C-alpha positions as CSV (number, residue, x, y, z in Angstrom):
1,M,-51.5,19.0,21.9
2,R,-50.5,19.3,25.6
3,R,-51.8,16.1,26.4
4,F,-49.8,14.4,23.2
5,G,-46.7,16.0,24.7
6,R,-47.2,14.4,28.1
7,G,-48.3,10.9,26.7
8,L,-45.0,10.9,24.6
9,A,-42.9,11.9,27.4
10,H,-44.6,9.1,29.7
11,C,-43.8,6.7,26.7
12,L,-40.3,7.5,26.4
13,I,-39.6,7.4,30.0
14,T,-41.3,4.0,30.3
15,V,-39.3,2.5,27.4
16,L,-36.1,4.0,29.1
17,L,-36.8,2.4,32.4
18,V,-37.8,-1.0,30.8
19,A,-35.1,-1.3,28.1
20,P,-32.0,-3.4,29.3
21,P,-28.9,-1.4,29.0
22,A,-27.2,-1.6,25.8
23,S,-23.5,-2.9,25.6
24,A,-21.3,-1.9,23.0
25,Q,-20.0,-5.2,22.4
26,T,-19.9,-8.7,23.8
27,P,-16.7,-9.5,25.5
28,P,-14.1,-11.6,23.4
29,R,-13.6,-15.1,23.9
30,V,-9.9,-14.8,25.5
31,Q,-9.1,-18.5,25.4
32,R,-8.5,-20.0,21.9
33,A,-6.2,-22.9,21.0
34,A,-3.0,-21.8,19.8
35,S,-3.0,-24.2,16.9
36,E,-6.6,-22.9,15.9
37,L,-5.3,-19.5,15.7
38,L,-2.0,-20.2,14.0
39,L,-4.4,-22.0,11.2
40,R,-6.6,-18.9,11.0
41,S,-3.2,-16.9,10.4
42,R,-2.1,-18.9,7.6
43,H,-5.6,-18.8,5.9
44,A,-5.7,-14.9,6.5
45,R,-2.1,-14.5,5.1
46,I,-3.2,-16.8,1.9
47,E,-6.4,-14.7,1.7
48,R,-4.2,-11.2,1.7
49,G,-1.8,-12.5,-0.7
50,V,-4.6,-13.8,-3.3
51,G,-6.0,-10.3,-2.8
52,L,-2.9,-8.4,-3.5
53,G,-2.2,-10.6,-6.8
54,L,-5.6,-9.9,-8.0
55,A,-5.2,-6.2,-7.6
56,A,-1.7,-6.0,-9.0
57,I,-3.3,-8.0,-12.1
58,G,-5.9,-5.6,-12.3
59,L,-3.9,-2.5,-11.9
60,A,-1.4,-3.8,-14.5
61,T,-4.4,-4.4,-16.8
62,I,-5.7,-1.0,-16.3
63,A,-2.1,0.5,-17.0
64,V,-2.0,-1.3,-20.4
65,G,-5.2,-0.3,-21.4
66,G,-4.5,3.5,-20.6
67,I,-1.1,3.2,-22.5
68,L,-3.1,1.8,-25.6
69,V,-5.7,4.7,-25.3
70,G,-2.9,7.4,-25.0
71,V,-1.2,5.8,-28.1
72,S,-4.4,5.6,-30.2
73,G,-4.0,9.2,-31.4
74,R,-0.6,8.7,-32.7
75,A,-1.4,5.8,-35.1
76,S,-3.3,5.8,-38.3
77,Y,-7.1,6.0,-38.1
78,D,-7.8,2.2,-38.6
79,Q,-5.1,1.2,-35.9
80,G,-5.7,4.1,-33.7
81,S,-9.3,3.0,-33.3
82,R,-8.5,-0.6,-32.6
83,Y,-6.0,0.7,-29.8
84,Q,-8.9,2.7,-28.2
85,E,-11.4,-0.1,-28.4
86,T,-8.8,-2.6,-26.9
87,G,-7.4,0.0,-24.2
88,T,-11.2,0.8,-23.4
89,I,-12.0,-3.0,-23.0
90,L,-8.9,-3.6,-20.8
91,I,-9.5,-0.6,-18.5
92,L,-13.1,-1.8,-18.1
93,S,-12.1,-5.4,-17.5
94,G,-9.1,-4.6,-15.1
95,L,-11.2,-2.4,-12.8
96,P,-13.2,-5.2,-11.3
97,L,-10.2,-7.1,-10.6
98,A,-8.5,-4.3,-9.1
99,L,-11.6,-3.3,-6.7
100,A,-11.9,-7.1,-5.8
101,G,-8.5,-7.8,-4.9
102,G,-8.2,-4.6,-2.9
103,G,-11.0,-5.7,-0.8
104,I,-9.8,-9.3,-0.5
105,A,-6.6,-8.0,0.5
106,L,-8.2,-5.7,3.3
107,D,-10.4,-8.6,4.7
108,G,-7.4,-10.5,5.0
109,Q,-5.3,-8.0,6.6
110,N,-8.1,-7.3,9.1
111,R,-8.4,-11.0,9.9
112,L,-4.6,-11.2,10.4
113,N,-4.6,-8.3,12.7
114,E,-7.4,-10.0,14.9
115,V,-5.4,-13.3,14.9
116,S,-2.1,-11.8,15.9
117,W,-4.1,-9.7,18.7
118,R,-5.7,-13.0,20.0
119,L,-2.2,-14.8,20.0
120,K,-0.8,-11.8,22.2
121,L,-3.6,-12.4,24.7
122,L,-2.8,-16.0,25.0
123,S,0.8,-15.4,25.9
124,A,1.2,-12.7,28.5
125,L,-0.6,-10.1,30.5
126,F,-3.5,-8.5,28.8
127,V,-6.0,-5.7,29.0
128,A,-9.1,-6.3,27.1
129,P,-12.5,-4.1,27.0
130,A,-15.3,-5.6,29.0
131,G,-19.1,-5.0,29.4
132,G,-18.6,-2.1,31.8
133,G,-15.0,-1.3,31.9
134,L,-11.4,-3.2,31.2
135,L,-10.5,-6.7,31.8
136,A,-6.9,-7.0,33.1
137,G,-4.9,-10.3,33.9
138,I,-2.3,-12.6,33.1
139,S,-3.1,-15.5,30.7
140,L,-1.5,-18.9,31.4
141,P,-2.7,-21.4,28.8
142,F,-2.6,-25.1,29.7
143,F,-2.5,-27.5,26.9
């Protein structure tokens, strides 16, 4: 058992000495063409808007379905069972729309934040994370 422990320790030390140091992220490309970034910003805004629209439609469908299910107890038996079936169908069909729309809207907002960050880097002083520390400077784009 003791030899196994030493062998394992030697293997771990060898792996740690031979392995390259891990970097958290590759440094971002600071220079991007402003026109490309503006186009990406426009696409991100459209994506966010479409996602918010889908989420709103899904939430409205869920609300109408919930109202129908809630009203089903006050109506006659035949009418109430139809309300309940229709309300359940509306809730189950609105849920995927709301979830997908929310995901698309969040993705669009993340892209929009990234593009606005990169546009700020193009236009002024900047500080950015680099491999082993920080990278600071002034950006002067030449077009």
